[in-house]
C-alpha positions as CSV (number, residue, x, y, z in Angstrom):
1,M,27.8,-78.9,69.9
2,S,28.4,-75.5,71.4
3,T,25.6,-73.3,72.7
4,P,25.1,-69.9,71.2
5,A,26.7,-67.1,73.1
6,K,24.4,-64.7,74.9
7,P,24.8,-61.0,74.1
8,G,26.2,-58.7,76.8
9,L,28.5,-59.3,79.7
10,S,28.6,-62.5,81.7
11,L,27.8,-62.4,85.3
12,K,31.4,-62.9,86.3
13,A,32.5,-60.0,84.0
14,R,29.7,-57.8,85.5
15,K,30.9,-58.6,89.0
16,R,34.4,-57.6,88.1
17,W,33.4,-54.4,86.4
18,S,31.1,-53.5,89.3
19,L,34.1,-53.8,91.7
20,V,36.3,-51.7,89.5
21,I,33.5,-49.0,89.2
22,L,32.9,-49.0,93.0
23,L,36.6,-49.2,94.1
24,V,38.2,-46.9,91.5
25,G,35.6,-45.0,89.6
26,L,33.4,-43.9,92.5
27,P,36.2,-42.3,94.6
28,I,37.4,-40.5,91.5
29,Y,33.9,-39.2,90.8
30,I,33.6,-38.1,94.5
31,V,36.8,-36.1,94.3
32,A,35.7,-34.5,91.0
33,A,32.3,-33.6,92.4
34,V,33.8,-32.0,95.5
35,T,36.4,-30.1,93.4
36,V,33.8,-28.7,91.1
37,M,31.6,-27.6,94.1
38,N,34.7,-25.9,95.6
39,W,35.3,-24.0,92.3
40,L,31.8,-22.7,92.3
41,G,32.0,-21.3,95.8
42,R,30.0,-22.3,98.9
43,P,26.3,-22.1,98.1
44,S,23.6,-22.4,100.8
45,I,23.5,-25.7,102.6
46,L,20.2,-26.7,101.0
47,I,21.4,-26.1,97.5
48,E,24.7,-27.9,98.3
49,L,22.7,-30.9,99.7
50,L,20.5,-31.0,96.6
51,V,23.5,-30.9,94.3
52,Y,25.3,-33.7,96.1
53,L,22.1,-35.8,96.2
54,A,21.6,-35.4,92.5
55,L,25.2,-36.2,91.8
56,G,24.9,-39.3,94.0
57,I,22.1,-40.6,91.8
58,V,23.5,-39.5,88.5
59,W,26.8,-41.4,88.7
60,A,25.1,-44.8,88.8
61,L,22.7,-44.3,85.9
62,P,25.2,-45.1,83.1
63,F,26.2,-48.3,84.9
64,R,22.8,-49.8,85.6
65,F,23.4,-52.6,83.2
66,V,26.6,-53.6,85.0
67,F,25.1,-53.6,88.5
68,R,21.8,-55.3,87.4
69,G,21.7,-58.9,88.9
70,V,25.2,-58.9,90.4
71,G,23.9,-60.0,93.8
72,Q,21.9,-62.9,92.3
73,A,23.0,-66.5,91.8
74,D,24.5,-67.3,88.4
75,P,21.6,-68.4,86.2
76,D,23.9,-70.3,83.8
77,Q,25.1,-72.7,86.5
78,S,23.0,-75.7,87.3
């Protein structure tokens, strides 16, 4: 008999997607953030720091489910 499939991504799939997000998506996001900041002009250094800190946190929020548990051992393996 086969075991019922768990909903969501497997650990192997989450590891692959996390690599894609970190190696491809994050550099694209960084370039986009710097480009938008350059279009807005040069604000004071404190405001610029706050914006970059906020953007550094905001990029990861949609991907929490992908990164959750990636560094752990696979619970499905015995």
